[in-house]
C-alpha positions in Angstrom: -1.7 -37.8 5.2 -4.1 -39.6 2.9 -7.2 -38.1 4.3 -8.2 -35.4 6.8 -8.3 -37.3 10.1 -9.3 -34.7 12.7 -8.8 -37.1 15.6 -5.4 -38.1 14.5 -4.5 -34.5 14.0 -5.7 -33.5 17.5 -3.4 -36.2 19.0 -0.5 -34.2 17.6 -1.4 -31.2 19.8 -0.9 -32.2 23.4 -2.0 -28.9 24.8 -5.5 -29.6 23.6 -5.9 -32.6 25.9 -6.6 -30.7 29.1 -9.4 -29.5 31.3 -10.2 -25.9 32.1 -12.5 -25.5 35.1 -13.2 -29.2 34.8 -14.4 -28.8 31.2 -12.5 -29.8 28.0 -10.4 -27.0 26.6 -11.9 -25.5 23.4 -9.1 -23.3 22.0 -10.6 -20.7 19.6 -7.9 -18.0 19.9 -5.8 -19.1 16.9 -5.6 -15.6 15.3 -3.7 -14.5 18.3 -1.4 -17.5 18.4 -1.8 -21.1 17.3 -0.9 -24.2 19.2 2.1 -26.4 18.3 2.2 -30.0 17.2 4.6 -32.5 18.8 6.6 -32.5 15.6 7.4 -28.8 16.1 8.0 -29.2 19.8 10.3 -32.2 19.2 12.2 -30.4 16.5 13.0 -27.5 18.9 13.8 -29.9 21.7 16.1 -32.1 19.6 18.0 -29.0 18.5 18.8 -28.1 22.1 19.5 -31.7 23.0 21.7 -32.6 20.1 22.8 -29.7 17.9 22.9 -26.6 20.1 25.6 -24.3 18.7 25.8 -21.0 16.9 25.4 -21.0 13.2 27.7 -19.9 10.4 30.7 -19.3 12.6 32.0 -22.7 13.7 33.9 -25.4 12.0 33.0 -28.0 14.6 30.3 -30.6 14.0 27.6 -29.2 16.2 27.9 -25.8 14.5 27.8 -27.4 11.1 24.6 -29.4 12.0 23.0 -26.3 13.5 23.8 -24.3 10.3 22.5 -27.0 8.1 19.2 -27.1 10.0 18.9 -23.3 10.1 19.5 -22.9 6.4 17.4 -25.9 5.6 14.5 -24.1 7.3 15.2 -21.1 5.1 14.8 -23.3 2.1 11.5 -24.7 3.4 10.2 -21.1 3.8 11.3 -20.3 0.2 9.3 -23.2 -1.1 6.4 -22.5 1.2 5.8 -19.0 -0.3 7.3 -19.8 -3.7 10.1 -17.3 -3.6 12.7 -17.4 -6.3 15.8 -17.7 -4.0 16.8 -18.4 -0.4 18.5 -15.0 -0.6 15.0 -13.4 -0.5 14.1 -15.0 2.8 15.2 -13.0 5.9 14.5 -14.4 9.4 13.2 -11.9 11.8 11.3 -12.0 15.1 7.9 -11.7 13.5 5.8 -9.7 11.1 6.1 -6.6 13.2 9.9 -6.6 13.0 9.7 -7.3 9.3 7.5 -4.3 8.7 9.7 -2.0 10.7 12.8 -3.3 8.8 11.2 -2.4 5.5 10.0 1.0 6.9 13.5 2.0 8.0 15.7 0.3 5.4 13.6 0.7 2.2 11.0 3.4 2.6 12.7 5.9 4.9 15.5 6.8 2.4 12.8 7.4 -0.2 10.4 9.5 1.9 10.3 13.3 1.8 7.9 15.9 3.2 4.6 15.7 1.4 5.0 12.1 0.3 2.3 9.5 1.1 2.1 6.0 2.4 -1.1 4.1 1.6 -2.6 1.5 4.0 -6.2 0.4 4.7 -8.7 1.0 7.5 -8.6 -2.6 8.7 -4.8 -2.9 9.3 -3.3 -4.4 12.5 -1.5 -1.8 14.6 1.8 -3.3 13.4 1.0 -2.1 9.9 -0.1 1.3 11.1 2.3 2.6 13.7 5.6 2.1 11.9 4.3 4.1 9.0 2.9 6.8 11.3 6.3 7.1 12.9 8.0 7.5 9.5 5.5 10.1 8.4 6.0 12.1 11.6 9.7 12.1 11.1 9.7 13.6 7.7 6.4 15.3 7.4 4.8 12.7 5.1 1.1 11.7 5.2 -0.6 8.4 6.0 -3.5 7.8 3.5 -6.1 5.3 4.4 -8.3 3.1 2.1 -11.8 3.2 3.5 -13.9 0.2 4.4 -17.6 -0.7 4.2 -20.2 -1.8 6.8 -19.6 -5.4 5.7 -16.0 -5.1 6.6 -14.7 -5.1 3.1 -12.3 -2.5 1.6 -14.2 0.3 -0.3 -12.2 0.3 -3.5 -14.4 2.8 -5.3 -11.7 5.5 -4.9 -8.7 3.2 -4.8 -7.3 4.3 -8.1 -7.5 8.0 -7.1 -5.5 7.2 -3.9 -2.6 5.9 -5.9 -0.8 9.2 -6.7 2.7 10.3 -7.7 3.2 11.1 -4.0 2.5 7.5 -2.9 5.9 5.9 -2.0 4.6 2.6 -0.5 1.4 0.6 -0.2 1.2 -1.7 2.8 -1.8 -3.9 3.0 -3.0 -6.9 5.1 -3.9 -10.0 3.1 -6.4 -11.1 5.8 -7.9 -8.9 8.5 -7.1 -10.3 12.0 -10.2 -8.5 13.4 -12.7 -9.4 10.8 -11.4 -12.3 8.8 -11.8 -10.4 5.5 -9.6 -11.6 2.6 -8.5 -8.6 0.7 -7.8 -8.6 -3.1 -4.1 -8.0 -2.7 -3.1 -9.3 -6.1 -5.4 -6.9 -7.9 -4.3 -4.0 -5.7 -0.7 -4.8 -6.2 -1.1 -4.8 -10.0 -2.7 -1.4 -9.8 -0.1 0.0 -7.5 2.7 -1.4 -9.7 1.1 0.2 -12.8 1.9 3.5 -11.2 5.4 2.5 -10.0 4.4 2.1 -6.3 6.1 -0.7 -4.3 3.8 -3.0 -2.2 4.2 -4.7 1.1 1.7 -7.5 2.0 1.1 -8.5 5.6 0.5 -12.2 5.4 0.5 -12.9 9.1 -3.2 -14.0 9.1 -3.0 -15.6 5.7 -0.2 -18.2 5.8 -1.9 -20.4 8.4 -5.0 -20.7 6.3 -4.2 -20.6 2.6 -1.5 -21.0 0.0 0.9 -18.0 -0.2 2.6 -17.4 -3.5 4.7 -14.3 -3.6 5.6 -14.7 -7.3 1.9 -14.9 -8.2 1.1 -11.9 -6.0 4.1 -10.1 -7.4 4.4 -8.1 -4.2 7.7 -6.5 -3.4 7.7 -7.5 0.3 5.7 -10.2 2.2 5.8 -10.6 6.0 4.5 -13.2 8.4 5.0 -14.6 11.9 5.7 -18.2 12.8 3.6 -18.3 16.0 0.4 -18.0 14.1 1.2 -20.9 11.8 2.0 -23.6 14.5 5.6 -22.6 14.9 7.4 -21.1 17.9 7.1 -17.5 19.0 9.9 -15.1 18.2 10.5 -16.2 14.6 9.1 -14.6 11.5 9.9 -14.0 7.9 10.5 -11.0 5.6 10.4 -11.9 1.9 11.8 -9.2 -0.4 12.5 -9.2 -4.1 16.2 -9.8 -4.3 16.9 -6.6 -6.4 15.3 -4.5 -3.7 17.0 -6.2 -0.8 20.4 -5.7 -2.5 19.8 -2.0 -2.6 18.7 -1.6 1.0 21.0 -0.8 3.8 20.9 -2.9 7.0 18.6 -1.9 9.7 20.7 -3.3 12.6 24.5 -3.7 12.9 26.4 -6.5 14.6 27.9 -9.9 14.2 27.2 -12.1 11.1 25.8 -9.2 9.0 29.4 -8.2 8.0 32.1 -9.4 5.7 34.8 -7.3 7.2 35.1 -4.6 9.9 37.7 -1.9 10.6 37.4 1.4 12.4 37.4 3.1 9.0 34.9 1.0 7.2 32.5 -2.0 7.4 31.7 -4.2 4.4 28.2 -5.8 4.7 27.5 -9.5 4.2 25.6 -10.8 1.2 21.9 -11.6 1.3 20.1 -12.5 3.4 22.7 -12.3 6.2 23.1 -8.5 6.1 19.7 -8.2 7.7 20.3 -10.9 10.3 22.6 -9.2 12.8 23.6 -11.1 15.9 22.8 -14.7 17.0 19.5 -15.6 15.4 16.6 -17.6 16.8 18.0 -20.8 15.5 15.6 -23.1 17.4 12.7 -20.9 16.2 13.7 -21.2 12.6 14.0 -25.0 12.9 10.6 -25.1 14.5 9.2 -23.0 11.7 10.6 -25.5 9.2 9.0 -28.3 11.1 5.7 -26.5 11.1 5.9 -26.1 7.3 6.6 -29.8 6.9 3.6 -30.6 9.1 1.3 -28.3 7.1 2.4 -29.9 3.9 1.8 -33.3 5.3 -1.8 -32.5 6.0 -2.2 -30.5 2.8 -2.9 -26.8 2.6 -6.0 -27.2 0.6 -7.4 -29.8 3.0 -6.8 -27.8 6.1 -8.2 -24.7 4.4 -11.4 -26.5 3.4 -11.9 -27.8 7.0 -11.4 -24.4 8.4 -13.9 -23.0 5.9 -16.4 -25.6 6.9 -15.9 -24.6 10.5 -16.4 -20.9 9.7 -19.6 -21.6 7.7 -21.0 -23.7 10.4 -20.2 -21.2 13.2 -21.6 -18.3 11.1 -24.9 -20.1 10.5 -25.2 -21.0 14.2 -24.5 -17.4 15.4 -26.8 -15.8 12.8 -29.6 -18.0 14.2 -29.2 -16.6 17.7 -31.2 -13.6 18.9 -29.1 -10.8 20.4 -25.9 -11.8 18.6 -24.3 -9.5 16.0 -21.5 -10.6 13.8 -18.9 -7.9 13.1 -17.5 -8.4 9.6 -19.7 -10.1 7.0 -17.4 -9.9 4.0 -18.1 -12.3 1.1 -14.6 -13.7 1.3 -13.3 -14.5 4.8 -10.7 -16.7 6.5 -11.4 -18.4 9.8 -12.2 -15.4 12.1 -15.6 -14.8 13.6 -16.0 -11.5 15.6 -19.3 -10.9 17.4 -21.1 -8.9 20.0 -23.7 -10.2 22.5 -26.4 -7.6 23.2 -26.1 -6.2 26.7 -22.8 -7.8 27.5 -19.4 -6.2 27.3 -16.9 -8.4 25.3 -14.6 -8.6 28.3 -17.3 -10.2 30.4 -18.0 -12.5 27.5 -14.4 -13.7 27.5 -14.5 -14.3 31.3 -17.7 -16.3 31.2 -16.5 -18.3 28.2 -13.2 -19.1 30.0 -15.3 -20.6 32.8 -16.9 -22.9 30.2 -13.5 -24.0 29.0 -13.8 -21.9 25.8 -10.7 -19.7 25.0 -11.5 -16.8 22.7 -10.0 -13.3 22.4 -11.8 -10.1 23.5 -10.7 -6.5 23.0 -9.8 -4.4 20.0 -7.4 -7.0 18.6 -4.7 -4.4 17.8 -7.2 -2.9 15.3 -8.7 0.1 17.1 -9.6 1.9 13.9 -11.8 -1.0 13.0 -13.6 -0.8 16.4 -14.0 3.0 15.9 -15.5 2.4 12.5 -18.2 0.1 13.9 -18.7 2.4 17.0 -18.0 -0.4 19.4 -15.5 -0.7 22.3 -14.4 -4.2 21.4 -15.5 -7.6 20.0 -15.4 -11.2 21.1 -13.4 -13.1 18.5 -13.4 -16.8 17.8 -10.8 -17.9 15.4 -10.4 -21.4 14.1 -7.5 -23.7 13.1 -7.5 -27.1 11.4 -7.4 -28.9 14.7 -10.8 -27.5 15.8 -13.9 -29.5 15.4 -17.6 -29.0 14.7 -18.3 -30.0 18.3 -16.1 -27.1 19.5 -18.2 -24.8 17.4 -21.3 -26.2 19.2 -19.5 -25.5 22.5 -19.0 -21.9 21.4 -22.7 -21.6 20.8 -23.5 -23.1 24.1 -21.1 -20.6 25.8 -23.0 -17.8 24.1 -26.3 -19.1 25.3 -24.9 -19.5 28.8 -23.7 -15.9 28.8 -27.2 -14.7 27.6 -28.8 -16.6 30.4 -26.5 -15.0 33.0 -27.4 -11.5 31.7 -31.1 -12.1 31.1 
């Protein structure tokens, strides 16, 4: 695409062309799940229409075509995040499953009573609960990097939190509740200097910015397809090949084996030893199509447009009396969480819906963040490259309408 043509882009997303309560849909819930362009929808539909068969196991033409498309998607993911090899790309259901896989297959064998796992205060529940479960099983400790009132990590004591007891650091690249972009490259360098492996949760990063796992030098990187314009139920675990080679499979079943007898099972090579059973073939193909689509627009171009939307929305909300923005970090991706004085966020969401404006309200699977700010929940508007400045204005109008109703 030679230039960023927002109207042409919006035509690729059929779901946006509808009315909600007789008002044009304004979809600002992209941090929860993004919409899908026709190129992704067609890729999934075409697979089911023309190539539907299981992968890796058949010699017939449909199976071969399905396998080619599935493995082609893996190669697209490798290029998208700049991994060294397709062997480092494991297809999973989403970032949540990827984190659990690393927790059980990599960290659990290393963990003993008294050991520590380091996360941050602003993590999504998917990057909290699996580590808590491990700690509970072996008597280890979950250590938390604190945060500031601006919604940034407080790194003043970070070096001291990296100790010989730390067996893993798991950190979100972008906060889903606040939009904060964390300095994961610097944090990874410091962790590695003390021999600590690092997992980066990139679920909120990959839809909005370039991801380069070799530049980050993280040991594991996880993300979900449904947040980056691909189908639900597909995600990626990137792991450095040497580490994946050492890890035992998390699940057993078909396709993750080379041979099976009642006496012994020999596991398959990477990445297949982590992909037990029939995979989400259509989802992987859709993910590949989403990557193609993002490349066609240009990652830098879409990132700039989303940044402009965020700046415009932030300025508009800061000018409104009775509106408080939660999370004012210097470096943010396209998330804007806010409170309207005297109105519970759940009521905000209901009123906005009646105006055709779809936002997310609640704790956003980040209850520790809400507890830090001493609030029950927030209203969260989150932007994608198909959103417009006019939709930001519709967000502001919905806020004003809400204030009028509660005046």
